[in-house]
N, C-alpha and C positions, 0 to 999 in steps of 0.2 A: 855889340851883342852878337853879331854874325860870326865872330871867331869862336864863340862858345858853341854855336850850333855845329860848326864844322868839326870841332873837337869832340863833341858828344856824339855826333852822327855815327862815326865808325864804331864806337863802343856799343851803341844801341844796335847797330846792324849785326855786330859780332854776337851780342847776347841773344838777339832774335834768331840767328842761325843755330846757335847752340841749343836753344829751347825747342827747335823743330824736332819732331819725331823722325826716326830713321825711315828711309823710303821702304815701302813694302817690297818684300821679295829679296831684299839684300841680306846677304849673310854677314854675320859679325866678323870682325877681323880675325885672321888665322891665329894670331898670337893669343887672343882671349880663349878661343876654342881649344887650342893645344894645351893651354895651361890647366884646364879642368879635365882633360881626357884621361890622364893617369888616375885621378881620383875617381872618376866615374867607372873606369874599368875595375879598380880595386873594390868599389862599393858593390858593383854587380857580382864580382867574384865572392865577396864576403856574404852577400845575401844568399847566394847559391849554397855556399858552405854552411851557413846557419840553418837553412832549410834541411839539408842533409843531416846535420848534427841533431836538430830537434826531431827529425824523423827516426833516427836511431834510438833516441830516448823514448819516443812513443812506441817503437817496436819492442823495446825492453819491457815497457809497461804491459803490453799485450801478452808477452811471454810469461811474465810473472802472474798475471791474472788467470792465465790458462793452466797454471800448475794444478795437478790433481789435489783434491781435498785431503788426501792422505799425507800430503807434504806438510801439513800443519799451517799455523797462522802465517800470514805474509804481510810484509810492509811494501806497499806499492807506491812508487814515486811517479808523478804525472806532471806533464807540462800543461798548465791551465790556459786555455784560450790562445791568443796570438802572442807572438814575440816581436821584439823591436831590435833593430840593429843600428849601430852608430860607428862611424869611421873617423879616426883621428890620425893626423900625421905625427911622426915621431921626430923627424929631422935627421934620422940616421939612415945612411945609404944601405946598411946591412939589413935593417928591418924598417922600411919606410912607413908602414901603417900598423896601427893597432885597431882591432875590431872589438866592439863591445856588443855582446848578445844579452838582452834583458828579457826575462820571462818570469812567470810566477809558478813556483813548484808547489804541488799539493802532495802531501804524504797521507796515504790511506792505510789504515790497519784493517786487514781482511781476515776473516775466520775461514780456514779451509780453502786455500787457493784464492780465487778472485771473487767469491761470493760474499755477501753480507759485509760490505766495506763501509767504513765510516771515516770521515775526514779527521785526521789527527793534528795536522798543522798546514799552514800556508806560509810560504817564504818567498819574498822577492829575491831573485837571483840575477847577478850580473857576472857573466863570464868574459874573460879577457883573452883574446887571441892575437898573436903577432903574425905579420906577413913577412916571411923570410924565405929566400931561395925559391920564390915563385909559388909558395903554398902557405896555407894558414896553419899555425902551430898552436897547440894548447899550452 
């Protein structure tokens, strides 16, 4: 029976060591951190790009609403609430990432510029952008 304890002992010790949490204050191995770094940079870049894209759409909405009443009825597109972004790898070195921008678009029909608007429709939108040559492309 003692030969069983000797044989099981090292395996139990190995399992116990693997089950221990990492020591506090120790950084993860460089290989793991480096592997996620390009993805994190691309995600930060796409979030920034998406904020600017949605900002331009909201600016266009404000310009449409500010049209004078003499311009006649207007259809105003608006981004409702918040938006969400998602990043997916493509496997292509030419365009390594695809970014998905999701939001809800509301179409208003307004009489005489931006006054007296009513909701005509709500549409979920997903726009796809590719990352190529260091920038996001529609």
